[in-house]
mmCIF entry with sequence, helices, sheets and N, C-alpha, C, O atoms, coordinates in Angstrom:
data_MODEL
# 
_entry.id   MODEL 
# 
_entity.id                         1 
_entity.type                       polymer 
_entity.pdbx_number_of_molecules   1 
# 
_entity_poly.entity_id                      1 
_entity_poly.type                           'polypeptide(L)' 
_entity_poly.nstd_linkage                   no 
_entity_poly.nstd_monomer                   no 
_entity_poly.pdbx_seq_one_letter_code       MEVNTLEEKTYKLLKRTGAANIAMGVVAVVAGIAVGVITIVNGAKLIKGKKYISF 
_entity_poly.pdbx_seq_one_letter_code_can   MEVNTLEEKTYKLLKRTGAANIAMGVVAVVAGIAVGVITIVNGAKLIKGKKYISF 
_entity_poly.pdbx_strand_id                 A 
# 
loop_
_entity_poly_seq.entity_id 
_entity_poly_seq.num 
_entity_poly_seq.mon_id 
_entity_poly_seq.hetero 
1 1  MET n 
1 2  GLU n 
1 3  VAL n 
1 4  ASN n 
1 5  THR n 
1 6  LEU n 
1 7  GLU n 
1 8  GLU n 
1 9  LYS n 
1 10 THR n 
1 11 TYR n 
1 12 LYS n 
1 13 LEU n 
1 14 LEU n 
1 15 LYS n 
1 16 ARG n 
1 17 THR n 
1 18 GLY n 
1 19 ALA n 
1 20 ALA n 
1 21 ASN n 
1 22 ILE n 
1 23 ALA n 
1 24 MET n 
1 25 GLY n 
1 26 VAL n 
1 27 VAL n 
1 28 ALA n 
1 29 VAL n 
1 30 VAL n 
1 31 ALA n 
1 32 GLY n 
1 33 ILE n 
1 34 ALA n 
1 35 VAL n 
1 36 GLY n 
1 37 VAL n 
1 38 ILE n 
1 39 THR n 
1 40 ILE n 
1 41 VAL n 
1 42 ASN n 
1 43 GLY n 
1 44 ALA n 
1 45 LYS n 
1 46 LEU n 
1 47 ILE n 
1 48 LYS n 
1 49 GLY n 
1 50 LYS n 
1 51 LYS n 
1 52 TYR n 
1 53 ILE n 
1 54 SER n 
1 55 PHE n 
# 
_struct_asym.id          A 
_struct_asym.entity_id   1 
# 
loop_
_struct_conf.conf_type_id 
_struct_conf.id 
_struct_conf.pdbx_PDB_helix_id 
_struct_conf.beg_label_comp_id 
_struct_conf.beg_label_asym_id 
_struct_conf.beg_label_seq_id 
_struct_conf.pdbx_beg_PDB_ins_code 
_struct_conf.end_label_comp_id 
_struct_conf.end_label_asym_id 
_struct_conf.end_label_seq_id 
_struct_conf.pdbx_end_PDB_ins_code 
_struct_conf.beg_auth_comp_id 
_struct_conf.beg_auth_asym_id 
_struct_conf.beg_auth_seq_id 
_struct_conf.end_auth_comp_id 
_struct_conf.end_auth_asym_id 
_struct_conf.end_auth_seq_id 
_struct_conf.pdbx_PDB_helix_class 
_struct_conf.details 
_struct_conf.pdbx_PDB_helix_length 
HELX_P HELX_P1 AA1 LEU A 6  ? LYS A 48 ? LEU A 6  LYS A 48 1 ? 43 
HELX_P HELX_P2 AA2 LYS A 50 ? TYR A 52 ? LYS A 50 TYR A 52 5 ? 3  
# 
_struct_conf_type.id          HELX_P 
_struct_conf_type.criteria    ? 
_struct_conf_type.reference   ? 
# 
loop_
_atom_site.group_PDB 
_atom_site.id 
_atom_site.type_symbol 
_atom_site.label_atom_id 
_atom_site.label_alt_id 
_atom_site.label_comp_id 
_atom_site.label_asym_id 
_atom_site.label_entity_id 
_atom_site.label_seq_id 
_atom_site.pdbx_PDB_ins_code 
_atom_site.Cartn_x 
_atom_site.Cartn_y 
_atom_site.Cartn_z 
_atom_site.occupancy 
_atom_site.B_iso_or_equiv 
_atom_site.pdbx_formal_charge 
_atom_site.auth_seq_id 
_atom_site.auth_comp_id 
_atom_site.auth_asym_id 
_atom_site.auth_atom_id 
_atom_site.pdbx_PDB_model_num 
ATOM 1   N N  . MET A 1 1  ? 27.163  -15.826 27.975  1.00 0.00 ? 1  MET A N  1 
ATOM 2   C CA . MET A 1 1  ? 26.030  -14.914 27.939  1.00 0.00 ? 1  MET A CA 1 
ATOM 3   C C  . MET A 1 1  ? 26.381  -13.723 27.050  1.00 0.00 ? 1  MET A C  1 
ATOM 4   O O  . MET A 1 1  ? 27.451  -13.126 27.177  1.00 0.00 ? 1  MET A O  1 
ATOM 5   N N  . GLU A 1 2  ? 25.469  -13.394 26.157  1.00 0.00 ? 2  GLU A N  1 
ATOM 6   C CA . GLU A 1 2  ? 25.711  -12.323 25.192  1.00 0.00 ? 2  GLU A CA 1 
ATOM 7   C C  . GLU A 1 2  ? 25.228  -10.988 25.763  1.00 0.00 ? 2  GLU A C  1 
ATOM 8   O O  . GLU A 1 2  ? 24.115  -10.879 26.277  1.00 0.00 ? 2  GLU A O  1 
ATOM 9   N N  . VAL A 1 3  ? 26.076  -10.000 25.661  1.00 0.00 ? 3  VAL A N  1 
ATOM 10  C CA . VAL A 1 3  ? 25.736  -8.667  26.150  1.00 0.00 ? 3  VAL A CA 1 
ATOM 11  C C  . VAL A 1 3  ? 25.505  -7.764  24.948  1.00 0.00 ? 3  VAL A C  1 
ATOM 12  O O  . VAL A 1 3  ? 26.407  -7.565  24.134  1.00 0.00 ? 3  VAL A O  1 
ATOM 13  N N  . ASN A 1 4  ? 24.284  -7.212  24.832  1.00 0.00 ? 4  ASN A N  1 
ATOM 14  C CA . ASN A 1 4  ? 23.970  -6.298  23.741  1.00 0.00 ? 4  ASN A CA 1 
ATOM 15  C C  . ASN A 1 4  ? 24.152  -4.869  24.224  1.00 0.00 ? 4  ASN A C  1 
ATOM 16  O O  . ASN A 1 4  ? 23.598  -4.460  25.244  1.00 0.00 ? 4  ASN A O  1 
ATOM 17  N N  . THR A 1 5  ? 24.931  -4.133  23.475  1.00 0.00 ? 5  THR A N  1 
ATOM 18  C CA . THR A 1 5  ? 25.122  -2.740  23.836  1.00 0.00 ? 5  THR A CA 1 
ATOM 19  C C  . THR A 1 5  ? 23.944  -1.929  23.320  1.00 0.00 ? 5  THR A C  1 
ATOM 20  O O  . THR A 1 5  ? 23.138  -2.414  22.526  1.00 0.00 ? 5  THR A O  1 
ATOM 21  N N  . LEU A 1 6  ? 23.859  -0.716  23.774  1.00 0.00 ? 6  LEU A N  1 
ATOM 22  C CA . LEU A 1 6  ? 22.788  0.172   23.351  1.00 0.00 ? 6  LEU A CA 1 
ATOM 23  C C  . LEU A 1 6  ? 22.866  0.432   21.853  1.00 0.00 ? 6  LEU A C  1 
ATOM 24  O O  . LEU A 1 6  ? 21.837  0.544   21.186  1.00 0.00 ? 6  LEU A O  1 
ATOM 25  N N  . GLU A 1 7  ? 24.073  0.528   21.323  1.00 0.00 ? 7  GLU A N  1 
ATOM 26  C CA . GLU A 1 7  ? 24.241  0.761   19.889  1.00 0.00 ? 7  GLU A CA 1 
ATOM 27  C C  . GLU A 1 7  ? 23.728  -0.422  19.072  1.00 0.00 ? 7  GLU A C  1 
ATOM 28  O O  . GLU A 1 7  ? 23.103  -0.235  18.028  1.00 0.00 ? 7  GLU A O  1 
ATOM 29  N N  . GLU A 1 8  ? 23.993  -1.635  19.546  1.00 0.00 ? 8  GLU A N  1 
ATOM 30  C CA . GLU A 1 8  ? 23.514  -2.828  18.841  1.00 0.00 ? 8  GLU A CA 1 
ATOM 31  C C  . GLU A 1 8  ? 21.994  -2.904  18.863  1.00 0.00 ? 8  GLU A C  1 
ATOM 32  O O  . GLU A 1 8  ? 21.370  -3.237  17.855  1.00 0.00 ? 8  GLU A O  1 
ATOM 33  N N  . LYS A 1 9  ? 21.407  -2.600  19.994  1.00 0.00 ? 9  LYS A N  1 
ATOM 34  C CA . LYS A 1 9  ? 19.949  -2.614  20.100  1.00 0.00 ? 9  LYS A CA 1 
ATOM 35  C C  . LYS A 1 9  ? 19.327  -1.556  19.191  1.00 0.00 ? 9  LYS A C  1 
ATOM 36  O O  . LYS A 1 9  ? 18.307  -1.797  18.546  1.00 0.00 ? 9  LYS A O  1 
ATOM 37  N N  . THR A 1 10 ? 19.949  -0.397  19.151  1.00 0.00 ? 10 THR A N  1 
ATOM 38  C CA . THR A 1 10 ? 19.446  0.679   18.291  1.00 0.00 ? 10 THR A CA 1 
ATOM 39  C C  . THR A 1 10 ? 19.556  0.285   16.831  1.00 0.00 ? 10 THR A C  1 
ATOM 40  O O  . THR A 1 10 ? 18.628  0.526   16.059  1.00 0.00 ? 10 THR A O  1 
ATOM 41  N N  . TYR A 1 11 ? 20.672  -0.315  16.435  1.00 0.00 ? 11 TYR A N  1 
ATOM 42  C CA . TYR A 1 11 ? 20.875  -0.749  15.057  1.00 0.00 ? 11 TYR A CA 1 
ATOM 43  C C  . TYR A 1 11 ? 19.822  -1.782  14.662  1.00 0.00 ? 11 TYR A C  1 
ATOM 44  O O  . TYR A 1 11 ? 19.245  -1.692  13.579  1.00 0.00 ? 11 TYR A O  1 
ATOM 45  N N  . LYS A 1 12 ? 19.569  -2.748  15.519  1.00 0.00 ? 12 LYS A N  1 
ATOM 46  C CA . LYS A 1 12 ? 18.576  -3.787  15.228  1.00 0.00 ? 12 LYS A CA 1 
ATOM 47  C C  . LYS A 1 12 ? 17.174  -3.192  15.128  1.00 0.00 ? 12 LYS A C  1 
ATOM 48  O O  . LYS A 1 12 ? 16.390  -3.591  14.267  1.00 0.00 ? 12 LYS A O  1 
ATOM 49  N N  . LEU A 1 13 ? 16.861  -2.250  15.994  1.00 0.00 ? 13 LEU A N  1 
ATOM 50  C CA . LEU A 1 13 ? 15.546  -1.595  15.954  1.00 0.00 ? 13 LEU A CA 1 
ATOM 51  C C  . LEU A 1 13 ? 15.373  -0.814  14.659  1.00 0.00 ? 13 LEU A C  1 
ATOM 52  O O  . LEU A 1 13 ? 14.320  -0.877  14.025  1.00 0.00 ? 13 LEU A O  1 
ATOM 53  N N  . LEU A 1 14 ? 16.409  -0.077  14.267  1.00 0.00 ? 14 LEU A N  1 
ATOM 54  C CA . LEU A 1 14 ? 16.338  0.690   13.020  1.00 0.00 ? 14 LEU A CA 1 
ATOM 55  C C  . LEU A 1 14 ? 16.214  -0.236  11.815  1.00 0.00 ? 14 LEU A C  1 
ATOM 56  O O  . LEU A 1 14 ? 15.499  0.078   10.864  1.00 0.00 ? 14 LEU A O  1 
ATOM 57  N N  . LYS A 1 15 ? 16.899  -1.361  11.848  1.00 0.00 ? 15 LYS A N  1 
ATOM 58  C CA . LYS A 1 15 ? 16.831  -2.328  10.759  1.00 0.00 ? 15 LYS A CA 1 
ATOM 59  C C  . LYS A 1 15 ? 15.415  -2.882  10.608  1.00 0.00 ? 15 LYS A C  1 
ATOM 60  O O  . LYS A 1 15 ? 14.891  -2.953  9.496   1.00 0.00 ? 15 LYS A O  1 
ATOM 61  N N  . ARG A 1 16 ? 14.792  -3.276  11.724  1.00 0.00 ? 16 ARG A N  1 
ATOM 62  C CA . ARG A 1 16 ? 13.421  -3.806  11.678  1.00 0.00 ? 16 ARG A CA 1 
ATOM 63  C C  . ARG A 1 16 ? 12.429  -2.737  11.250  1.00 0.00 ? 16 ARG A C  1 
ATOM 64  O O  . ARG A 1 16 ? 11.513  -3.009  10.475  1.00 0.00 ? 16 ARG A O  1 
ATOM 65  N N  . THR A 1 17 ? 12.609  -1.528  11.752  1.00 0.00 ? 17 THR A N  1 
ATOM 66  C CA . THR A 1 17 ? 11.700  -0.437  11.409  1.00 0.00 ? 17 THR A CA 1 
ATOM 67  C C  . THR A 1 17 ? 11.812  -0.087  9.929   1.00 0.00 ? 17 THR A C  1 
ATOM 68  O O  . THR A 1 17 ? 10.801  0.156   9.271   1.00 0.00 ? 17 THR A O  1 
ATOM 69  N N  . GLY A 1 18 ? 13.019  -0.058  9.409   1.00 0.00 ? 18 GLY A N  1 
ATOM 70  C CA . GLY A 1 18 ? 13.214  0.224   7.984   1.00 0.00 ? 18 GLY A CA 1 
ATOM 71  C C  . GLY A 1 18 ? 12.579  -0.835  7.104   1.00 0.00 ? 18 GLY A C  1 
ATOM 72  O O  . GLY A 1 18 ? 11.949  -0.510  6.098   1.00 0.00 ? 18 GLY A O  1 
ATOM 73  N N  . ALA A 1 19 ? 12.738  -2.088  7.470   1.00 0.00 ? 19 ALA A N  1 
ATOM 74  C CA . ALA A 1 19 ? 12.137  -3.180  6.701   1.00 0.00 ? 19 ALA A CA 1 
ATOM 75  C C  . ALA A 1 19 ? 10.617  -3.095  6.744   1.00 0.00 ? 19 ALA A C  1 
ATOM 76  O O  . ALA A 1 19 ? 9.952   -3.312  5.731   1.00 0.00 ? 19 ALA A O  1 
ATOM 77  N N  . ALA A 1 20 ? 10.071  -2.783  7.902   1.00 0.00 ? 20 ALA A N  1 
ATOM 78  C CA . ALA A 1 20 ? 8.618   -2.660  8.027   1.00 0.00 ? 20 ALA A CA 1 
ATOM 79  C C  . ALA A 1 20 ? 8.100   -1.489  7.197   1.00 0.00 ? 20 ALA A C  1 
ATOM 80  O O  . ALA A 1 20 ? 7.041   -1.597  6.580   1.00 0.00 ? 20 ALA A O  1 
ATOM 81  N N  . ASN A 1 21 ? 8.820   -0.385  7.170   1.00 0.00 ? 21 ASN A N  1 
ATOM 82  C CA . ASN A 1 21 ? 8.400   0.772   6.376   1.00 0.00 ? 21 ASN A CA 1 
ATOM 83  C C  . ASN A 1 21 ? 8.429   0.463   4.882   1.00 0.00 ? 21 ASN A C  1 
ATOM 84  O O  . ASN A 1 21 ? 7.537   0.884   4.146   1.00 0.00 ? 21 ASN A O  1 
ATOM 85  N N  . ILE A 1 22 ? 9.430   -0.255  4.437   1.00 0.00 ? 22 ILE A N  1 
ATOM 86  C CA . ILE A 1 22 ? 9.492   -0.648  3.023   1.00 0.00 ? 22 ILE A CA 1 
ATOM 87  C C  . ILE A 1 22 ? 8.318   -1.560  2.684   1.00 0.00 ? 22 ILE A C  1 
ATOM 88  O O  . ILE A 1 22 ? 7.679   -1.388  1.646   1.00 0.00 ? 22 ILE A O  1 
ATOM 89  N N  . ALA A 1 23 ? 8.032   -2.520  3.545   1.00 0.00 ? 23 ALA A N  1 
ATOM 90  C CA . ALA A 1 23 ? 6.913   -3.438  3.305   1.00 0.00 ? 23 ALA A CA 1 
ATOM 91  C C  . ALA A 1 23 ? 5.590   -2.681  3.252   1.00 0.00 ? 23 ALA A C  1 
ATOM 92  O O  . ALA A 1 23 ? 4.763   -2.949  2.380   1.00 0.00 ? 23 ALA A O  1 
ATOM 93  N N  . MET A 1 24 ? 5.378   -1.744  4.167   1.00 0.00 ? 24 MET A N  1 
ATOM 94  C CA . MET A 1 24 ? 4.135   -0.964  4.166   1.00 0.00 ? 24 MET A CA 1 
ATOM 95  C C  . MET A 1 24 ? 4.038   -0.089  2.928   1.00 0.00 ? 24 MET A C  1 
ATOM 96  O O  . MET A 1 24 ? 2.946   0.117   2.399   1.00 0.00 ? 24 MET A O  1 
ATOM 97  N N  . GLY A 1 25 ? 5.158   0.423   2.464   1.00 0.00 ? 25 GLY A N  1 
ATOM 98  C CA . GLY A 1 25 ? 5.162   1.225   1.242   1.00 0.00 ? 25 GLY A CA 1 
ATOM 99  C C  . GLY A 1 25 ? 4.760   0.412   0.028   1.00 0.00 ? 25 GLY A C  1 
ATOM 100 O O  . GLY A 1 25 ? 3.993   0.883   -0.812  1.00 0.00 ? 25 GLY A O  1 
ATOM 101 N N  . VAL A 1 26 ? 5.269   -0.799  -0.070  1.00 0.00 ? 26 VAL A N  1 
ATOM 102 C CA . VAL A 1 26 ? 4.907   -1.679  -1.182  1.00 0.00 ? 26 VAL A CA 1 
ATOM 103 C C  . VAL A 1 26 ? 3.425   -2.009  -1.129  1.00 0.00 ? 26 VAL A C  1 
ATOM 104 O O  . VAL A 1 26 ? 2.750   -1.990  -2.158  1.00 0.00 ? 26 VAL A O  1 
ATOM 105 N N  . VAL A 1 27 ? 2.912   -2.309  0.055   1.00 0.00 ? 27 VAL A N  1 
ATOM 106 C CA . VAL A 1 27 ? 1.484   -2.613  0.209   1.00 0.00 ? 27 VAL A CA 1 
ATOM 107 C C  . VAL A 1 27 ? 0.640   -1.403  -0.181  1.00 0.00 ? 27 VAL A C  1 
ATOM 108 O O  . VAL A 1 27 ? -0.387  -1.557  -0.841  1.00 0.00 ? 27 VAL A O  1 
ATOM 109 N N  . ALA A 1 28 ? 1.054   -0.212  0.213   1.00 0.00 ? 28 ALA A N  1 
ATOM 110 C CA . ALA A 1 28 ? 0.305   1.001   -0.120  1.00 0.00 ? 28 ALA A CA 1 
ATOM 111 C C  . ALA A 1 28 ? 0.281   1.251   -1.626  1.00 0.00 ? 28 ALA A C  1 
ATOM 112 O O  . ALA A 1 28 ? -0.752  1.642   -2.169  1.00 0.00 ? 28 ALA A O  1 
ATOM 113 N N  . VAL A 1 29 ? 1.403   1.031   -2.304  1.00 0.00 ? 29 VAL A N  1 
ATOM 114 C CA . VAL A 1 29 ? 1.459   1.221   -3.758  1.00 0.00 ? 29 VAL A CA 1 
ATOM 115 C C  . VAL A 1 29 ? 0.541   0.225   -4.458  1.00 0.00 ? 29 VAL A C  1 
ATOM 116 O O  . VAL A 1 29 ? -0.213  0.598   -5.357  1.00 0.00 ? 29 VAL A O  1 
ATOM 117 N N  . VAL A 1 30 ? 0.604   -1.035  -4.048  1.00 0.00 ? 30 VAL A N  1 
ATOM 118 C CA . VAL A 1 30 ? -0.234  -2.066  -4.659  1.00 0.00 ? 30 VAL A CA 1 
ATOM 119 C C  . VAL A 1 30 ? -1.715  -1.765  -4.423  1.00 0.00 ? 30 VAL A C  1 
ATOM 120 O O  . VAL A 1 30 ? -2.528  -1.901  -5.337  1.00 0.00 ? 30 VAL A O  1 
ATOM 121 N N  . ALA A 1 31 ? -2.064  -1.361  -3.213  1.00 0.00 ? 31 ALA A N  1 
ATOM 122 C CA . ALA A 1 31 ? -3.457  -1.033  -2.914  1.00 0.00 ? 31 ALA A CA 1 
ATOM 123 C C  . ALA A 1 31 ? -3.914  0.170   -3.736  1.00 0.00 ? 31 ALA A C  1 
ATOM 124 O O  . ALA A 1 31 ? -5.044  0.185   -4.225  1.00 0.00 ? 31 ALA A O  1 
ATOM 125 N N  . GLY A 1 32 ? -3.068  1.164   -3.894  1.00 0.00 ? 32 GLY A N  1 
ATOM 126 C CA . GLY A 1 32 ? -3.409  2.338   -4.690  1.00 0.00 ? 32 GLY A CA 1 
ATOM 127 C C  . GLY A 1 32 ? -3.654  1.997   -6.145  1.00 0.00 ? 32 GLY A C  1 
ATOM 128 O O  . GLY A 1 32 ? -4.592  2.504   -6.759  1.00 0.00 ? 32 GLY A O  1 
ATOM 129 N N  . ILE A 1 33 ? -2.817  1.146   -6.692  1.00 0.00 ? 33 ILE A N  1 
ATOM 130 C CA . ILE A 1 33 ? -2.995  0.719   -8.084  1.00 0.00 ? 33 ILE A CA 1 
ATOM 131 C C  . ILE A 1 33 ? -4.299  -0.059  -8.229  1.00 0.00 ? 33 ILE A C  1 
ATOM 132 O O  . ILE A 1 33 ? -5.043  0.150   -9.187  1.00 0.00 ? 33 ILE A O  1 
ATOM 133 N N  . ALA A 1 34 ? -4.580  -0.952  -7.285  1.00 0.00 ? 34 ALA A N  1 
ATOM 134 C CA . ALA A 1 34 ? -5.809  -1.748  -7.342  1.00 0.00 ? 34 ALA A CA 1 
ATOM 135 C C  . ALA A 1 34 ? -7.049  -0.857  -7.273  1.00 0.00 ? 34 ALA A C  1 
ATOM 136 O O  . ALA A 1 34 ? -7.996  -1.051  -8.035  1.00 0.00 ? 34 ALA A O  1 
ATOM 137 N N  . VAL A 1 35 ? -7.047  0.113   -6.368  1.00 0.00 ? 35 VAL A N  1 
ATOM 138 C CA . VAL A 1 35 ? -8.186  1.021   -6.258  1.00 0.00 ? 35 VAL A CA 1 
ATOM 139 C C  . VAL A 1 35 ? -8.337  1.844   -7.533  1.00 0.00 ? 35 VAL A C  1 
ATOM 140 O O  . VAL A 1 35 ? -9.460  2.074   -7.983  1.00 0.00 ? 35 VAL A O  1 
ATOM 141 N N  . GLY A 1 36 ? -7.248  2.285   -8.115  1.00 0.00 ? 36 GLY A N  1 
ATOM 142 C CA . GLY A 1 36 ? -7.306  3.043   -9.357  1.00 0.00 ? 36 GLY A CA 1 
ATOM 143 C C  . GLY A 1 36 ? -7.892  2.239   -10.504 1.00 0.00 ? 36 GLY A C  1 
ATOM 144 O O  . GLY A 1 36 ? -8.710  2.752   -11.267 1.00 0.00 ? 36 GLY A O  1 
ATOM 145 N N  . VAL A 1 37 ? -7.485  0.994   -10.632 1.00 0.00 ? 37 VAL A N  1 
ATOM 146 C CA . VAL A 1 37 ? -8.009  0.130   -11.698 1.00 0.00 ? 37 VAL A CA 1 
ATOM 147 C C  . VAL A 1 37 ? -9.504  -0.115  -11.492 1.00 0.00 ? 37 VAL A C  1 
ATOM 148 O O  . VAL A 1 37 ? -10.280 -0.039  -12.445 1.00 0.00 ? 37 VAL A O  1 
ATOM 149 N N  . ILE A 1 38 ? -9.908  -0.403  -10.268 1.00 0.00 ? 38 ILE A N  1 
ATOM 150 C CA . ILE A 1 38 ? -11.329 -0.636  -9.981  1.00 0.00 ? 38 ILE A CA 1 
ATOM 151 C C  . ILE A 1 38 ? -12.151 0.608   -10.294 1.00 0.00 ? 38 ILE A C  1 
ATOM 152 O O  . ILE A 1 38 ? -13.248 0.501   -10.842 1.00 0.00 ? 38 ILE A O  1 
ATOM 153 N N  . THR A 1 39 ? -11.638 1.775   -9.956  1.00 0.00 ? 39 THR A N  1 
ATOM 154 C CA . THR A 1 39 ? -12.357 3.021   -10.226 1.00 0.00 ? 39 THR A CA 1 
ATOM 155 C C  . THR A 1 39 ? -12.505 3.254   -11.729 1.00 0.00 ? 39 THR A C  1 
ATOM 156 O O  . THR A 1 39 ? -13.571 3.660   -12.191 1.00 0.00 ? 39 THR A O  1 
ATOM 157 N N  . ILE A 1 40 ? -11.467 3.007   -12.475 1.00 0.00 ? 40 ILE A N  1 
ATOM 158 C CA . ILE A 1 40 ? -11.528 3.185   -13.929 1.00 0.00 ? 40 ILE A CA 1 
ATOM 159 C C  . ILE A 1 40 ? -12.532 2.214   -14.546 1.00 0.00 ? 40 ILE A C  1 
ATOM 160 O O  . ILE A 1 40 ? -13.313 2.603   -15.414 1.00 0.00 ? 40 ILE A O  1 
ATOM 161 N N  . VAL A 1 41 ? -12.517 0.966   -14.111 1.00 0.00 ? 41 VAL A N  1 
ATOM 162 C CA . VAL A 1 41 ? -13.451 -0.031  -14.643 1.00 0.00 ? 41 VAL A CA 1 
ATOM 163 C C  . VAL A 1 41 ? -14.894 0.360   -14.329 1.00 0.00 ? 41 VAL A C  1 
ATOM 164 O O  . VAL A 1 41 ? -15.758 0.297   -15.203 1.00 0.00 ? 41 VAL A O  1 
ATOM 165 N N  . ASN A 1 42 ? -15.157 0.761   -13.092 1.00 0.00 ? 42 ASN A N  1 
ATOM 166 C CA . ASN A 1 42 ? -16.517 1.164   -12.723 1.00 0.00 ? 42 ASN A CA 1 
ATOM 167 C C  . ASN A 1 42 ? -16.955 2.406   -13.495 1.00 0.00 ? 42 ASN A C  1 
ATOM 168 O O  . ASN A 1 42 ? -18.112 2.495   -13.906 1.00 0.00 ? 42 ASN A O  1 
ATOM 169 N N  . GLY A 1 43 ? -16.067 3.347   -13.696 1.00 0.00 ? 43 GLY A N  1 
ATOM 170 C CA . GLY A 1 43 ? -16.396 4.533   -14.478 1.00 0.00 ? 43 GLY A CA 1 
ATOM 171 C C  . GLY A 1 43 ? -16.719 4.183   -15.918 1.00 0.00 ? 43 GLY A C  1 
ATOM 172 O O  . GLY A 1 43 ? -17.646 4.747   -16.500 1.00 0.00 ? 43 GLY A O  1 
ATOM 173 N N  . ALA A 1 44 ? -15.964 3.254   -16.504 1.00 0.00 ? 44 ALA A N  1 
ATOM 174 C CA . ALA A 1 44 ? -16.233 2.826   -17.875 1.00 0.00 ? 44 ALA A CA 1 
ATOM 175 C C  . ALA A 1 44 ? -17.594 2.146   -17.972 1.00 0.00 ? 44 ALA A C  1 
ATOM 176 O O  . ALA A 1 44 ? -18.321 2.350   -18.944 1.00 0.00 ? 44 ALA A O  1 
ATOM 177 N N  . LYS A 1 45 ? -17.942 1.341   -16.973 1.00 0.00 ? 45 LYS A N  1 
ATOM 178 C CA . LYS A 1 45 ? -19.258 0.695   -16.961 1.00 0.00 ? 45 LYS A CA 1 
ATOM 179 C C  . LYS A 1 45 ? -20.377 1.722   -16.876 1.00 0.00 ? 45 LYS A C  1 
ATOM 180 O O  . LYS A 1 45 ? -21.403 1.572   -17.540 1.00 0.00 ? 45 LYS A O  1 
ATOM 181 N N  . LEU A 1 46 ? -20.198 2.753   -16.079 1.00 0.00 ? 46 LEU A N  1 
ATOM 182 C CA . LEU A 1 46 ? -21.210 3.805   -15.965 1.00 0.00 ? 46 LEU A CA 1 
ATOM 183 C C  . LEU A 1 46 ? -21.371 4.553   -17.281 1.00 0.00 ? 46 LEU A C  1 
ATOM 184 O O  . LEU A 1 46 ? -22.494 4.821   -17.707 1.00 0.00 ? 46 LEU A O  1 
ATOM 185 N N  . ILE A 1 47 ? -20.274 4.887   -17.919 1.00 0.00 ? 47 ILE A N  1 
ATOM 186 C CA . ILE A 1 47 ? -20.336 5.602   -19.197 1.00 0.00 ? 47 ILE A CA 1 
ATOM 187 C C  . ILE A 1 47 ? -20.995 4.724   -20.259 1.00 0.00 ? 47 ILE A C  1 
ATOM 188 O O  . ILE A 1 47 ? -21.788 5.209   -21.065 1.00 0.00 ? 47 ILE A O  1 
ATOM 189 N N  . LYS A 1 48 ? -20.666 3.436   -20.257 1.00 0.00 ? 48 LYS A N  1 
ATOM 190 C CA . LYS A 1 48 ? -21.244 2.519   -21.233 1.00 0.00 ? 48 LYS A CA 1 
ATOM 191 C C  . LYS A 1 48 ? -22.757 2.385   -21.042 1.00 0.00 ? 48 LYS A C  1 
ATOM 192 O O  . LYS A 1 48 ? -23.496 2.285   -22.021 1.00 0.00 ? 48 LYS A O  1 
ATOM 193 N N  . GLY A 1 49 ? -23.217 2.382   -19.803 1.00 0.00 ? 49 GLY A N  1 
ATOM 194 C CA . GLY A 1 49 ? -24.644 2.178   -19.528 1.00 0.00 ? 49 GLY A CA 1 
ATOM 195 C C  . GLY A 1 49 ? -25.462 3.442   -19.420 1.00 0.00 ? 49 GLY A C  1 
ATOM 196 O O  . GLY A 1 49 ? -26.643 3.368   -19.080 1.00 0.00 ? 49 GLY A O  1 
ATOM 197 N N  . LYS A 1 50 ? -24.888 4.605   -19.694 1.00 0.00 ? 50 LYS A N  1 
ATOM 198 C CA . LYS A 1 50 ? -25.627 5.853   -19.510 1.00 0.00 ? 50 LYS A CA 1 
ATOM 199 C C  . LYS A 1 50 ? -26.780 6.019   -20.510 1.00 0.00 ? 50 LYS A C  1 
ATOM 200 O O  . LYS A 1 50 ? -27.708 6.784   -20.253 1.00 0.00 ? 50 LYS A O  1 
ATOM 201 N N  . LYS A 1 51 ? -26.731 5.319   -21.633 1.00 0.00 ? 51 LYS A N  1 
ATOM 202 C CA . LYS A 1 51 ? -27.816 5.443   -22.616 1.00 0.00 ? 51 LYS A CA 1 
ATOM 203 C C  . LYS A 1 51 ? -29.105 4.792   -22.118 1.00 0.00 ? 51 LYS A C  1 
ATOM 204 O O  . LYS A 1 51 ? -30.184 5.068   -22.643 1.00 0.00 ? 51 LYS A O  1 
ATOM 205 N N  . TYR A 1 52 ? -28.997 3.923   -21.101 1.00 0.00 ? 52 TYR A N  1 
ATOM 206 C CA . TYR A 1 52 ? -30.180 3.261   -20.564 1.00 0.00 ? 52 TYR A CA 1 
ATOM 207 C C  . TYR A 1 52 ? -30.811 4.029   -19.398 1.00 0.00 ? 52 TYR A C  1 
ATOM 208 O O  . TYR A 1 52 ? -31.830 3.608   -18.850 1.00 0.00 ? 52 TYR A O  1 
ATOM 209 N N  . ILE A 1 53 ? -30.205 5.145   -19.028 1.00 0.00 ? 53 ILE A N  1 
ATOM 210 C CA . ILE A 1 53 ? -30.684 5.954   -17.901 1.00 0.00 ? 53 ILE A CA 1 
ATOM 211 C C  . ILE A 1 53 ? -31.417 7.159   -18.437 1.00 0.00 ? 53 ILE A C  1 
ATOM 212 O O  . ILE A 1 53 ? -30.905 7.885   -19.289 1.00 0.00 ? 53 ILE A O  1 
ATOM 213 N N  . SER A 1 54 ? -32.621 7.369   -17.933 1.00 0.00 ? 54 SER A N  1 
ATOM 214 C CA . SER A 1 54 ? -33.367 8.578   -18.296 1.00 0.00 ? 54 SER A CA 1 
ATOM 215 C C  . SER A 1 54 ? -33.975 9.171   -17.044 1.00 0.00 ? 54 SER A C  1 
ATOM 216 O O  . SER A 1 54 ? -34.483 8.456   -16.180 1.00 0.00 ? 54 SER A O  1 
ATOM 217 N N  . PHE A 1 55 ? -33.917 10.482  -16.959 1.00 0.00 ? 55 PHE A N  1 
ATOM 218 C CA . PHE A 1 55 ? -34.441 11.170  -15.777 1.00 0.00 ? 55 PHE A CA 1 
ATOM 219 C C  . PHE A 1 55 ? -35.679 11.948  -16.145 1.00 0.00 ? 55 PHE A C  1 
ATOM 220 O O  . PHE A 1 55 ? -36.276 12.600  -15.289 1.00 0.00 ? 55 PHE A O  1 
# 
């Protein structure tokens, strides 16, 4: 029977938490880049089509 000490449990918890934080950071960066590209494309479409808008 394996006995896990408090230090081992803490180390494993920190390891999993660190990996999860890195993964969430990568997802956040990718999502930010995607939103930025979509915003730029939509803005370019609006600027291109502004000659057809009259108020």
